[in-house]
C-alpha positions in Angstrom: -79.6 -68.3 10.4 -77.7 -67.4 13.6 -79.3 -67.0 17.0 -78.9 -63.2 16.9 -80.9 -62.9 13.7 -83.6 -65.3 14.9 -84.0 -63.5 18.2 -84.7 -60.1 16.6 -88.4 -59.2 16.1 -89.6 -58.7 12.5 -89.6 -55.2 11.3 -93.0 -54.0 10.0 -91.8 -50.9 8.0 -93.1 -52.4 4.7 -96.7 -53.0 6.0 -99.3 -50.7 4.6 -103.0 -50.6 5.3 -105.4 -52.3 2.9 -107.4 -49.1 2.3 -104.2 -47.3 1.3 -103.3 -50.1 -1.1 -106.8 -50.3 -2.6 -106.6 -46.6 -3.6 -103.6 -47.4 -5.7 -104.8 -50.9 -6.8 -108.6 -51.1 -6.8 -110.2 -54.4 -6.0 -111.3 -56.0 -9.3 -114.7 -57.7 -9.5 -116.3 -59.4 -12.5 -119.9 -60.0 -11.7 -122.0 -62.5 -13.7 -125.4 -61.4 -12.5 -127.2 -58.5 -10.8 -127.5 -60.3 -7.5 -123.8 -59.7 -6.8 -124.2 -55.9 -6.6 -124.6 -56.1 -2.8 -121.1 -57.7 -2.6 -119.7 -55.0 -4.8 -121.1 -52.3 -2.6 -119.7 -53.9 0.5 -116.2 -54.2 -1.0 -116.4 -50.5 -2.1 -117.3 -49.4 1.4 -114.6 -51.7 2.9 -111.7 -50.8 0.6 -112.7 -47.4 -0.9 -112.0 -48.3 -4.5 -113.5 -51.0 -6.8 -113.0 -51.7 -10.5 -116.0 -53.5 -11.9 -115.7 -55.4 -15.2 -119.1 -55.8 -16.8 -118.2 -57.8 -19.9 -119.8 -61.0 -18.5 -123.2 -59.3 -18.2 -125.9 -58.5 -20.7 -126.6 -54.8 -21.3 -129.6 -54.7 -19.0 -127.8 -56.3 -16.1 -124.7 -54.0 -16.7 -127.0 -50.9 -16.7 -128.7 -52.0 -13.5 -125.4 -52.5 -11.7 -124.1 -49.2 -13.0 -127.2 -47.3 -11.7 -127.2 -49.0 -8.3 -123.4 -48.4 -7.8 -123.8 -44.8 -8.9 -126.4 -44.3 -6.2 -124.2 -45.9 -3.6 -121.2 -43.9 -4.6 -123.2 -40.6 -4.6 -124.6 -41.4 -1.2 -121.1 -42.0 0.2 -119.5 -39.0 -1.5 -117.4 -40.6 -4.2 -117.2 -40.8 -7.9 -117.6 -43.2 -10.8 -115.4 -43.2 -13.8 -115.4 -45.2 -17.0 -112.1 -46.9 -17.3 -112.8 -49.0 -20.4 -115.6 -50.1 -22.7 -117.0 -52.6 -20.1 -115.2 -51.3 -17.0 -116.1 -48.8 -14.4 -114.0 -47.5 -11.5 -115.8 -46.5 -8.3 -113.8 -44.5 -5.8 -114.9 -43.1 -2.4 -113.4 -39.8 -1.2 -111.9 -40.8 2.1 -109.9 -37.6 2.4 -113.1 -35.6 2.7 -114.1 -37.8 5.7 -110.8 -37.1 7.4 -111.3 -33.3 6.8 -114.7 -33.4 8.3 -113.4 -35.3 11.4 -110.7 -32.6 11.8 -113.3 -29.8 11.6 -115.5 -31.5 14.2 -112.6 -31.9 16.7 -112.5 -29.3 19.5 -110.0 -26.6 18.8 -107.8 -25.0 21.5 -108.1 -21.3 21.7 
């Protein structure tokens, strides 16, 4: 490595935000008990998309997590999709939030 290359600052053109990445690649979570549903909800709010694999839970625990997450997603304006027999995908609609912010911004006339 020569001095000229070492003195140049690193280019950050390939850096993307985690929220943008999570929309394309949801965070995968495999809970083993119902107590982890709070963590799942936090990750959903943080990244905007979560894939939950429920195969490690019994039917009652899986249903409880599904019902709780459905309520969280409904309250935050998103959607829940089934992506496999024991997998669900929860996605928040962040585009709607941006549209609301643009509508609330003062308009020049």
